[in-house]
N, C-alpha and C positions, 0 to 999 in steps of 0.2 A: 138442408143442404149439407153434404158430407164435408168433413174437414180435409184440408190439404196440408201435408207436411211442408212447412215453410222454413227453408234454411237459407241463411245469408252469411256472407263473410264481411269483414270490415272492408269498406271501399278504399282503394289504394290512392295515396296522395300523389298527385301528378307533379311532384317537384324533383323527381329523379327516376332512374330506370328501375325495373323490377329486380328484386334480389331473391335469394333462396328462401327467405322467410315468407315472402309473398307466395312463392310457388308452393311451399308446404301447406300453407293455409288453404289455398284453392284446391290442391289435390286431396287434402283431408275432407273438406266439405263436399267435393265431388264424389268421393268414395262413399260418404254417408248418404248422400242423395241417391246414388245408384243402388245402394243396399235397400233403401226404402222402396225404390221402384221395383226391385226384384220381388219384394213382398206384395206387390200389387197396389201400393199406396200412391195416391196422387201426390206429386211433389212439385214445388215451385222453388227453384234455386236461383237466388239473386246475388249478383256481384257487380262490381263496377269501379268507378273512379271518383275521387274527391278533387275538384278542379279549382276551388276558390282559395282565397287566403293571401296573407301578406307575403309569405315566402314565395309563392308562385308569382305574385306581382313583381317582387324584387328580382327573381331569376329572369323573368321576361324582359325587364328593363335592362339588365346586364347584357342580354343578347340583342337588345334593340328591336324586339318583336312584340306585337300585341299579346297580352296574356292568353287570349283565346287561341291564337296560333301556336303558342308555346305548349299549352296543355293538349292540344290536338295531336301534336307530334308524339308526346309521351304516351298518351292514351293508345295510340296505334301500336306502340311497343307492347303494352300490356295485353291488348286484344290478340296480337299475333302470338304471343307466348302462350296464352290460354288455349288457343287453337292447337298449337304444337303439342301441348300437354294433355289434350283430350278433356278439357274442362267443359262439361256439358251443361252450362247454365241456361236457365229459362228466361231470365230477365236481366237487362243491363242497366245499371244506374250510372248516370253521369249528371253531376250537380249543375251543369249549365243547361240541362234540359228544361224547356218551358213547363213541362208537367211538374217537375220538382220545384221550380221557382214558385209556381202558383200555390203549391201545397205549403211550402215554407212560409210564404207571405200570409197565407190563410191562417196558419198556426200562430204566427206572430201577432196578427191583428186580433185574433180571438183571445190570446193570453193578455194582450194589452187591454182589450175591452173588459175583460173579467178581473182586472186589477192585479195581475201577477208580475207586472213590470213597474218600475219607477225610474225617474231620471235624476241623476245626481252628478255633482262635480267632485272628482277625487284625484288625489295624487298617489302614485304607486309605481313599483318596479315592474317592468314588462319584459317577458322573455320573447325575443323575436323568433327564436327557433320553435318554441312551443306555442307561440301566439296566444299567450295568456298572461294575466296579471299575477304576480307572486305575492306571497305574504311572508311573514317572519317564519312560519312553519317550514318554508322551503329552504331556509338558510341552513348551512352546515354548522358543525360545532365551532368553527372559526368565525362564524358570523357572516360568511360570504355565501353567495349563491354558487352551487356546484357547476361543473363543466356541462352536465346534462342539459342545463338551461340555455347554453350558448350565450349570445350577446344579450345582456340585461341592461335596459335603459330606464331612467326615471321619466315617467310620463305624468303630466297633469292635464286633465281634460274632462269634459262632460260626456257622460255615456248613459245608456239604459242598463238597468240591472234586473235580473230575475230573482224573485224572493226564494232562493234555494233553501236557506236555513229553516224556513217555515215548515218544510217537509221532512225535517230530520227525524222526528219521532215516528212519523209514518214509515219512512224508509227502514229504520231499524226494526220496527215491528214486522214489516213485510219480509225482510231478510230472515228474521227468526221464524216466522210462520211457514215460509217456504222450506226451511231446513227441517222444521218439526214434522212436516208431512212427508218427508223423504224425497222432496223434489227441490233441491237447493237452487237458489237464483243463479249461483255461479258453480261451474264444474271445471275441474275436479273439486271435491268438497273441501280440500284444505285451503282453497282460496276464500272460503266464506269468512274465516276469522280475519284475514287480511282486509277484506272489504269492510267488515263491520267495524274494525278498529279505525279505519279511515273515516267512516261516517260519524263515529263517536266524536272525532275531532272537528267535524264540520261546524263552522261558526259564521262565515261570511256569505254574501250573496254572489251570484254569478254575473259578471259583466257580459252582456249579450250583443253589444254593438261596437262598432269602430267608426269614428268620424271619417267622412270622405276626404277630409283634408290630408289624411295619411294613408287611407286605403279605399280604393275605388273598385277593386276586383272582388265583388261579392254581391249578395242579394240585398237590395234596398229594404229598409224597414218601411212597411206600407204606411205607417202613421207618422213617419219623419224621414223624408227622402234625403236628408243630410247625413244619414248614417247607413252603413251596411251591417248585416248580421255577423256575429262571431262565427268563425269557420266551423266550430264543433256543433253549434246549434243548427247550422246548415247541413253538415255532413251526416249527423245522426238521423236526421229526418228521412234519409233515403230509404230506411228500412220500412217506412210506411208510405212515402210518397209514390214509390214505384210499385207498391202493392195495391194501389187504388184508393188510398185513404182520402176522404173528404173532410177537411177540418171545420167546415161550416157548422155552427151550432144546430143540433137536432138532426144532422144528416144521418140517414139510415145505415149507410156503409155495410149493407148486407153482403155484397161480394167480398169486401175486405175482411169481414169477420171470419170467413172460413180459413184465413191465413193466420189466425191468432190461436194460441201463442206461437211465437217464432223461436228458432234456434239460431243464435248469433255465434259464429265461429270467429274468434278474435285473438290477437296476441296479448300476452300478459302486460305489456307496456301501456295498453290503452284501456285497462279495466278501471283503474283509479286515476283521475276521477270521471273521465268521459262516459264510459259505458255503465259503470257500476253506480254512479251517483247522478250525473246530469241526466242521462237518458231515462231511467225509471221515474225520476221526478218530473221531467217534461211530460211523459206519458200520463202520469198521475194527475198533473195539473190540467191536462186535456180531457180528463174524465175516463181514462182507461181503467177498467176494473183490474184488480190484482191478478185474477186468473188469465187476463189477456196479456200480461207482461211477458217478455221473452225469457229464455234461459240463455246464459252466457257460457259457451264452451270455450275455455281459455287454454290456448296452447303455449308451449314454451318457446325458447329461442334456439336457433341453430348457431352454435358457437364454432370457433376454429381455434384449436389448441387451448381450449378452456376460456377464451376471450370472446366477447360478443363481436360479431362481424361488423366492420365499419369500412366504408370506402376511404375515409380519411386515414385509417390505419393501414390501408392496402391489403386487408385480409378478407375482402368480400368475395362471394362466389356468384358469377353471372349465370342464372339458369338458362338463358337463351344460348349461351356458348356451350353449356353443359349438354343441353338437348341436341345441339348440332353434332357434338363429338361422341356422345354416348347413347343418344336415343331416348325417346319418351319412356319406354318400358323400364329402363334401368333407373331413371330418375323417380318415376312414380313408385316403383317397388321399394327403392331405398328409403324414400321419404316416409312411406307408410310403415315400413317394417323395422326401421332402426331408431325410432323415437317413441317413447311412451307418451300418449296424449297428456299434455299438461306439464310435462317435464322438459328440461333443457337437454340438448344432445350436442355432441361434437361432430361436425361435418368432416367426413373423410372420403376423398376421392378413391383411395385404395379400397376402402370398405365397400363403397358403392359398387365397384367392379367385382369385388370378391362376392358380395351377396348376389349380384346378378348371375355371375358364372356358377356359383355353388347352388343356389336355390332354383334359379330359373333354367339356365342352360343345362347343368349337370343333372339336377333332380327331376324337374317337371319335363323339360325338353327331352332328356334321355329316356324317361319312362314312356312318354308318348311315342317316341321313335321306335323303341324296342317293342312296345305292344303292337303297333300297327305293322311293323316288319314281321314279327312272329306270326301274327294273325294271317297276313298275306302268304307267308311261306308255308304255313302248316294247314291253313283252312281256306285259302283263297280269299281272305279278308272277311269271311262270314263268322259271326259270333253265335254260338249256341247258348241259349239261356240256361243257367245252372244255379243251384243254391251255392252261396258263397260263405267261406269261413270268415271273411272280413266285413260282412254286412253290418253286424252290430257295432264294430269298431268305427266304421265310417259314419254310421248314424250318430254315434256319440260325438264325433268330431264336428259334424254338422251342427249339432246342438251347441257345442262350445263356440263355434263360429258365430252362430246367431246371438248367443249370450254376450259375446265380446262386442259385436256391433250394436247391440241394444244399449250399451253404455259408451258408445263411440270409441271403442278400443280397437282401432284398425290393426295395430301391431298384434294384439291377441288373436284377432280373427285370422290374420295371415299365418300365425303360428299353428293354429288349428288346421288350416288348409295344408300347410307343409307337413304336418304330422301324418296326414293321409298319404301324401306322396312318399314320404320316407318309409312308411309301413309297406306300401305297395312295392317299392324298390327292394325292400328286404324280402317280401313275398316271392319276388322273382328269383332271388338267390336261394331261398329255402326250397322252392319247388323245382327249379331248373327245367323250364319248359322244353329246352333243347334236348334234354334227356328223355322227357316224357314222350316227345315226338317220335323217338326211335322205337318205342314199344307199343304195338297196336292194342295191347291189353290195358294200357294206361291212357287210352284215348279220352275217356270220360274225365279223367283228372286234368288232362290238357285243356279240354273245353272249359272246365271250371276255372282254371287259372286265367285263360284268355278273357273269359267273361268278367271275372273279378277285376282285372286290370282295366278293361275297356269301360266298364260301368263306373269304376272309381274315377277314371279320368273324365267321364261325362259329368259327374258331380263336381269334381274339382274345377272344371271349366265354368260352372255356374258360380261357385264360390269365388273364383278369380275375377269375375265380372266387375265388381266395384273398384278393384285396384287397377286391373289391366284389361279394359274392355276390348281393345283391338285383338290382343293375343288370345283372350278367352274365346272370341268369335272364331279366330283362326283354328283353335283347338277343336271346337265343335264342328267346323267344316270338315276337318280331317277325320273326325270320328263319325261323320255322316249324320250328324244331328241337325235337323233343319228347324226344329221348334225354337221360338225365342226363349231366352233364359228367364226362369221364374223360380222363386224360392220353393214353390210347391212341387217343382220337378226334381228336387234334391232327394226325394224318397227313393230308396233302392229299387231297381227293377225297371228303369226307364227304357233300356235297350230291349227290343223285341227279339224273340227267338229267330235266328237267321238274319239278324241285322248286318248290313253291309258296311264295313269300315272303308275309309279312303286310304290314299297313299301318304306316307310320311313326308313332310316338307319341314325343314327347320323353322320352328316358331321363335326360338330363343337362340340365335347364333351367338357363339361366345364372343366376348369382348377381348380382343388380343391386346396385350400390353407390351411395352418395349422390353420388359424383363423376360417375356416369353419368346 
């Protein structure tokens, strides 16, 4: 059975509206998935929402509505935004789904039966915001818990614990072996040292339950209905529950295995400890082989003026409003082109408009319009196939584009694409087709220029597909290209001799600002 490229994003916590970080993560994952589809690879792209937990229960209580009704309303906002932003996911994960609940309870029962859990009464400090117990390692230099933990309360209660520390040596060895073979567990590679240092400090076990006396909105432990499972144990399981995993001992899981290993696209704030420690240990305890464990692609944050965006600080950006005012193409292009994967970046509305107008409207849009207009004026829209002086240049940039996407560098891929466009615009100025058209003896040169531009734009439309699928399709329609986009079609010479081009229609209308 052939393997499928399985890409997932972190599922979004339904205790607030989507923000620009959510949008970036989904757009990045969507572009990676579309790149793999262009290569003819089977793809399964999973995203969704995390709907359980104490914060959700508290927010619903404040509004006087049931938790299920509360999360349903927020889930609708996420789904509407992903539709607006052309996020083409194949699977939708919602942690209230019965399929997910059955899988989580099966995992819990199996780990309980196999001795990975124990029950104990403990007293400790609990972060309501992060929904986790804290240790002295989380205290600051002044001995206090920092603002990032929100409200911290002293809790004394009986709970179930996962023997996390027992897997410490295995996890360190796993991280080292993955790095040694050139396939780090976390990407970019500079994150490996951060994770390894965190694992080195691992000493305690993980509390995986919450008593129903203080939390009812969650999945019950199958072996003790007086407790619900910790939200992170629940949420992380979506990566396998919605991929068809059967936790029953000895289950074949043949269909599920074609989705191993997976690529998880997540933010840097949830690498340690959930995805980088809890998740691999959970999978290891369930019997997953090392080669079946995922790779974590960790992206940075979008800041504003150098500070992390926060609704409480009043410096957040609502992607739904942004989409309504500036459109899907401007948002997708800006998010993919203005941040290096793994690094932080400052969000700038002015730069979003500038990049759209400069790269898309002025460069690609203008090149498309000029090419189609000149072809129609001088050749009735027909393109004569001729050898091109830019063939090798374009082929090299296609290779650069592929190399960038191979390491999930969407910014680098878009730069390679724009290099082609920039060179073509320069080629127009160098050759001056309007002058060639005046001299019948230069007819062959004019045909060469028009073919070079049209063929380059055809290839650009394919390379643009992962980032801007709607606009890429609109370009191909105007170029008279009916075949579906495929990476194999980026080889030079796809336009036949006598190919008929269409009429120019603005694909990237400029965004006008008040200053203009």
